[in-house]
C-alpha positions, -999 to +999 in steps of 0.1 A: -840+389-400-804+395-388-816+424-366-843+402-351-819+374-344-794+397-328-822+412-306-832+376-295-797+366-288-791+398-267-824+390-247-814+355-241-779+366-229-794+391-206-818+365-192-789+341-186-768+367-169-798+377-147-803+340-137-766+335-130-766+365-106-800+358-090-797+355-052-802+320-037-834+331-019-850+339-052-846+305-067-875+286-050-869+260-023-836+255-005-828+231+023-797+230+045-780+228+079-761+254+099-743+256+132-725+280+153-719+296+187-742+313+210-735+342+235-764+343+259-776+359+290-808+368+307-824+402+314-837+404+349-861+432+360-858+445+386-821+438+386-808+413+412-788+430+440-755+414+448-754+395+416-732+399+385-749+384+353-726+376+324-728+355+292-731+318+289-713+304+257-731+275+240-738+260+205-766+264+180-774+237+154-803+241+129-820+225+099-830+253+075-858+257+049-858+288+026-884+297+000-878+326-023-906+345-042-901+365-072-875+392-067-853+394-036-881+386-010-884+352+008-893+333+039-871+311+062-881+285+088-866+253+103-858+238+137-828+248+158-814+235+190-800+264+209-779+265+242-789+296+263-787+307+298-764+328+319-736+329+345-746+346+378-717+354+402-713+371+435-693+402+428-680+405+464-654+378+456-669+351+477-664+326+448-702+318+447-713+312+411-742+297+393-742+285+357-778+284+344-782+262+313-814+268+293-817+247+261-844+251+236-858+237+203-867+268+183-889+273+153-885+307+136-905+323+108-884+350+091-890+374+063-859+376+042-844+402+019-815+392-004-798+423-018-793+420-055-756+421-066-758+412-102-736+385-115-715+384-083-716+350-064-718+369-031-753+379-019-759+400+013-790+390+031-812+405+059-838+387+079-862+393+109-894+377+124-909+359+153-898+325+168-912+301+194-890+280+217-896+248+237-874+241+265-854+209+264-834+213+296-830+237+325-800+229+347-781+248+373-745+242+384-738+260+417-703+263+432-686+280+461-652+274+447-646+240+463-680+222+461-703+220+430-739+209+430-755+203+396-792+195+394-824+203+374-835+240+379-865+229+401-846+204+422-850+208+459-813+201+462-808+236+451-828+253+477-831+291+472-808+288+442-835+268+423-855+283+395-890+276+381-892+283+344-919+283+317-914+256+290-924+276+261-908+310+251-917+336+225-893+361+209-881+381+179-848+376+160-832+399+134-798+398+116-778+396+084-753+375+066-738+366+034-746+338+007-719+324-015-729+305-047-702+279-050-715+261-080-746+241-090-773+241-065-750+245-035-748+278-015-726+284+016-740+309+041-728+328+072-749+351+095-752+368+128-784+372+147-797+388+178-826+370+196-848+391+220-870+371+244-904+387+248-921+367+275-911+362+312-898+328+317-898+329+355-927+306+366-922+308+403-957+321+409-945+344+437-958+380+436-930+405+433-905+380+418-884+395+390-891+388+354-865+369+335-862+372+297-837+355+273-812+374+253-786+360+229-763+368+199-752+340+177-728+336+147-735+306+123-723+291+092-739+264+070-746+249+036-779+250+015-790+230-015-816+243-039-843+218-047-852+217-084 
C-alpha cells in the first residue's frame, strides 16, 4: 500500500510540474491586447528611376485571440490596426519628398509553435500564416522643402504624385517571440514579425505601371489572459 501511495504521489507531483511549465498556448483560450512599432516600406517592380524609397515608422495595435491544442501547437487570430507606407525622396538633393501613409485593419490566421521549456516561466514561440488587410486610409504628404501638400492618395490636388490603391490586401507574416508567465492566468508577451504583401496594391489600371507591394517589420509587446 505504501508503495502504491508513493507511486500515486509521484505521478500527481509530475502532473503538477507539467501543468506549471506548460506553455500558455497549450492552456486553451487566451485573449489579450498588444501594441508596438512598424517599420514599413513598399516594394516597387520595376524600380522607380530617380526615387529613393525608405521606411515609414508607424504604430501597430491589436486585439489577440489564441487557442492552444494538446501539446505545443496552437492558432492565433485577432484584429490589428497597422500604419504602413513609405517615404519617397528625390536623391538628387532637390528636397522633393513624399510620405505615403497606408493604414490597414488586418486579420491574421497563424499557426503557432510554443517551444517547451519545462517549469520555466519563459516560453519561446514561433508563428506563421496568412493575413488579409482592409485599407482604412491612404494619404500622401508631398513637400519641396518649403511648401507641403497633404491629401488623399487619389486626390486631383496631387496631380502626378497621386496614387490609386486597392482597398484589400493579402499577405504572409512570420516571426517569433517570448511569453512570460507572471502568475495566475496572466501572460506577458513580446514578439517581432515580418509581413510580406503578396498582391499588387497599385490600382491605376494603366498598362505598364509598376507593381507595388507592402513590406514591414514590427516589434510588439502585450498582455494575455487565459480564459477558464
